[in-house]
C-alpha positions in Angstrom: 109.4 60.1 106.7 110.2 61.7 104.4 107.0 61.4 101.2 106.5 63.2 97.3 104.7 63.3 94.3 101.7 61.0 94.1 102.4 59.4 97.6 102.6 62.7 99.6 99.3 63.6 97.7 97.1 60.6 98.5 98.7 60.4 102.6 97.1 64.4 102.8 94.0 63.1 101.6 93.9 60.7 104.8 95.9 61.0 106.6 98.0 58.1 109.1 95.8 59.2 113.3 98.0 57.1 115.0 101.0 58.9 112.9 102.7 61.7 115.3 102.7 64.6 113.3 102.9 66.1 109.9 105.1 69.0 108.3 103.8 70.6 105.2 106.2 73.1 103.7 106.7 74.5 100.8 107.3 78.2 98.6 104.0 78.6 97.6 101.8 79.7 100.4 98.2 78.8 98.4 99.3 75.4 97.7 100.5 75.1 101.2 97.4 75.9 102.3 94.9 73.8 100.9 96.8 70.6 101.0 97.1 71.3 104.8 93.0 71.6 104.8 92.8 68.4 102.8 94.9 66.5 106.1 93.2 68.4 108.7 90.0 68.0 107.4 90.9 64.5 106.5 91.7 64.0 110.4 88.5 65.4 113.0 86.0 64.8 109.9 83.8 67.9 109.5 82.7 68.6 112.5 86.4 68.8 114.1 86.7 72.4 114.2 83.6 73.4 115.5 83.6 70.3 118.6 86.9 72.2 119.3 88.7 69.9 118.7 91.7 72.0 116.3 94.0 74.5 118.5 95.2 76.8 116.4 98.4 78.1 117.1 100.6 81.1 115.3 104.1 80.8 115.1 104.9 83.7 116.2 103.4 83.3 119.9 104.7 79.3 119.5 108.0 81.2 119.5 106.5 83.3 122.8 105.4 80.7 125.0 107.3 77.4 123.8 104.8 75.1 125.9 102.2 76.2 123.4 101.7 72.9 122.1 103.0 70.1 124.6 100.1 71.5 126.4 98.0 71.3 122.7 98.4 68.4 122.1 98.1 67.4 126.0 94.4 68.2 126.4 91.9 66.4 126.9 88.4 67.7 124.3 85.0 68.3 125.5 83.9 66.0 122.6 84.8 63.2 121.4 86.9 61.8 119.3 91.0 62.6 117.2 92.3 65.9 117.1 94.7 68.1 116.1 97.4 70.2 117.0 97.7 72.8 114.5 101.1 75.2 114.1 100.9 77.9 111.2 103.8 79.4 109.8 106.5 77.9 111.4 110.1 78.8 111.2 113.3 77.0 112.4 113.3 78.6 115.7 110.8 76.7 116.6 112.5 73.1 116.0 113.1 72.8 119.9 109.7 73.8 121.1 107.5 71.5 118.1 111.0 68.6 118.7 109.9 68.3 122.5 106.8 68.3 121.9 106.9 64.9 119.1 109.4 63.7 122.2 106.3 63.8 124.6 103.7 62.2 121.6 101.9 58.8 122.8 99.5 57.8 121.2 96.1 59.5 122.2 97.1 62.8 121.5 95.9 65.6 119.5 98.3 64.4 115.8 100.8 67.7 115.3 100.3 69.5 112.0 102.7 72.2 111.2 102.7 74.4 107.7 105.7 76.5 107.0 107.3 78.6 104.0 109.8 77.7 101.7 112.5 75.5 104.2 115.9 74.5 102.8 117.8 70.9 102.6 119.7 71.9 106.0 116.7 73.0 107.6 116.5 72.2 111.9 112.1 71.4 110.9 112.1 69.4 108.0 115.4 67.1 109.3 113.6 66.9 112.5 110.0 65.3 110.4 112.4 63.9 108.1 114.5 61.3 111.1 111.6 61.1 113.5 110.0 57.5 113.3 105.9 58.3 113.8 106.2 61.8 111.5 106.3 62.3 108.3 106.8 65.6 106.3 105.5 66.9 103.0 108.0 69.1 100.3 105.9 71.6 97.7 107.4 72.9 94.9 106.4 74.2 92.5 105.3 71.1 89.6 101.7 71.5 88.0 99.4 69.1 89.2 100.0 65.4 88.5 97.9 64.0 86.1 96.3 61.6 89.2 95.4 65.3 91.5 93.6 66.8 89.0 91.3 63.0 88.5 90.5 63.9 92.0 90.0 67.2 91.9 87.5 66.6 89.3 86.2 63.4 91.8 85.7 66.0 94.4 84.2 68.7 92.5 81.3 66.0 91.2 82.9 65.9 87.5 83.2 62.3 86.1 81.8 62.5 82.1 85.3 64.2 80.7 86.0 64.1 76.8 89.0 63.0 76.4 90.6 66.9 74.8 88.9 68.6 78.0 90.8 66.3 80.1 94.1 67.5 78.0 93.0 71.2 78.6 92.4 71.2 81.8 95.4 69.4 82.7 97.0 72.6 79.8 94.7 75.0 82.9 96.0 72.9 86.1 99.9 74.3 84.7 98.9 77.5 84.0 96.6 78.5 87.3 97.6 79.0 90.9 96.1 75.8 92.7 93.4 77.8 94.5 92.2 79.2 90.7 92.1 75.6 90.2 89.2 74.7 92.2 87.8 77.5 91.8 87.5 76.7 88.5 86.7 73.0 88.7 83.7 74.4 91.3 82.8 76.8 88.5 82.8 73.9 85.9 80.7 70.6 88.3 78.3 73.8 88.8 78.0 74.7 84.9 77.5 70.9 84.8 75.6 70.1 87.4 71.6 67.9 86.1 73.1 68.1 82.9 73.6 64.3 82.0 76.5 65.1 78.7 80.3 64.9 78.7 81.8 68.2 80.1 83.5 69.2 76.2 86.8 71.7 75.4 84.4 74.7 74.5 83.1 74.3 77.9 86.0 73.6 79.3 87.3 77.5 77.6 84.2 79.3 78.3 84.7 78.8 81.9 88.2 79.1 81.9 89.5 82.4 83.9 90.7 85.6 81.6 93.5 86.1 82.1 94.6 89.9 83.7 97.2 91.0 81.1 94.6 89.7 78.9 96.3 93.2 76.4 99.9 92.1 76.7 99.3 88.8 75.7 97.2 89.6 72.3 100.0 92.7 71.7 102.7 89.9 71.6 100.8 87.2 70.1 100.5 90.2 67.5 104.3 90.0 67.1 104.1 86.6 66.8 102.3 86.3 64.0 103.5 88.6 62.1 100.8 91.0 62.1 103.0 94.5 63.0 100.1 96.4 61.7 98.5 95.3 64.5 101.6 96.7 67.6 101.4 100.0 66.8 97.2 100.3 67.7 97.9 97.4 70.9 100.7 99.4 71.9 99.2 102.5 72.0 96.4 100.8 74.2 98.7 100.2 76.2 100.5 103.1 76.9 96.9 105.0 77.8 96.1 102.6 80.3 100.0 103.2 82.0 101.6 99.6 81.5 105.6 100.3 81.5 107.9 99.3 78.8 109.1 96.6 81.6 106.3 95.2 81.8 105.7 94.2 78.4 109.2 93.2 77.7 109.4 90.7 80.6 105.6 89.2 79.1 107.7 88.8 75.9 110.3 87.8 77.1 108.7 84.8 78.8 106.7 84.1 75.9 109.2 83.7 74.0 111.3 81.5 75.4 108.3 79.6 76.1 107.9 79.0 72.2 111.8 78.6 72.1 111.0 75.5 75.0 108.6 73.5 72.7 110.5 74.5 69.5 113.6 72.1 70.9 111.4 70.0 72.5 112.6 66.3 71.1 109.3 65.2 71.3 107.9 68.0 68.6 106.5 71.4 69.3 103.0 70.6 70.0 104.0 68.0 72.9 106.5 70.8 74.6 103.5 73.6 74.3 101.8 71.1 76.6 104.5 71.1 79.0 104.4 74.9 80.1 102.8 77.0 82.5 101.0 79.4 79.5 97.7 80.9 79.8 95.2 78.2 78.6 93.1 80.7 76.1 97.2 80.3 74.5 97.5 76.9 74.0 96.9 76.1 70.7 97.6 79.3 69.5 100.9 79.1 71.1 101.6 76.1 69.7 101.7 77.0 66.2 103.4 79.4 66.2 106.0 77.4 67.6 105.7 75.3 64.9 106.3 78.8 62.4 109.2 79.7 64.4 112.6 78.5 63.6 114.8 77.9 66.0 117.0 80.6 65.3 114.3 82.3 64.5 113.6 82.4 68.0 117.0 83.0 69.4 117.2 86.0 67.4 114.1 87.2 68.7 114.8 86.4 72.6 118.3 88.9 71.8 116.7 91.7 70.9 114.3 91.0 73.7 117.3 90.7 76.8 118.9 93.9 74.9 116.2 95.8 75.1 115.4 95.3 78.9 119.3 96.1 79.8 119.1 99.9 77.5 115.4 99.9 79.7 117.2 98.9 83.2 119.8 101.1 82.4 119.9 105.3 83.2 119.3 106.1 79.7 117.5 107.9 78.9 115.5 106.7 75.5 111.8 106.4 75.6 111.0 104.1 76.8 108.0 103.1 75.5 108.9 103.7 71.8 112.3 101.5 72.6 109.9 98.7 73.2 107.9 99.2 70.3 111.0 98.9 67.4 111.5 96.1 69.8 108.9 94.1 69.0 108.5 95.6 65.2 111.9 93.8 64.5 111.1 90.8 66.1 107.7 90.5 63.9 109.8 91.7 60.2 112.6 88.8 61.5 109.9 85.7 61.4 108.6 87.1 58.2 
């Protein structure tokens, strides 16, 4: 059985112990790990690992000895309660071993939980779980969490009284951060609001949101997008002194202006378009304004300049990279004027 979206989130929060197996896969290792932790905790309870009702099997070990999983699901523990046999970092090469365990599984055996990286549509492991009558397959893709998932995470963090605008800001923050970072941020906000009866406000969210590592690169690109040409030179000198590569600046600038272009061409308007994008949380409002101020043609011209500069930076040209990049950004800033 295949589960997606909200159904997948609900199943991981409360998996069915009468089903033989659960496969969770995806390219984002952190997202897979969080969902796996949630599912296993729901199956065996908070004391499951301490009571040895959780058996961990590395994918490499199962490749060497295909009977490990079968032995684990049939083993009888010292403590009563549901058990889980967890296979980590599985690949298609383990499809036979996992398939044999699923075939031999009977009610009362340990539930098989398997995690894997990105699997193709024809993956043997994925197909095995999808077609098995008593197994579940969940693929986690690079999509921002749904509102229901965010609200569930907020409840788990102890946050219930949230201002409407603060909720919108948390939605934006969820798109901009990795799942693990977002979860830590919610825990930090919950700790900050502990014992405080007032609603969570946008000011609280902004104060506690993590600062981006590329803050100074973001500052430079914002100066370009806002046509503050006088600020470009000093910011460039600072980044150059820190050893920032021109290609790094170019990639960040391309991403910024592509987001602005997508927002500017959104049928619902730039403000709605910027909410859909995965942007630095603290830049959300500024980028929304920028998307409205730039015309579509001007943004396309800016992207063309950046693509041309990127090609030159990656070519065999001996032209100084930082000078090329600085000139390109000044040209873009002048374009808006």
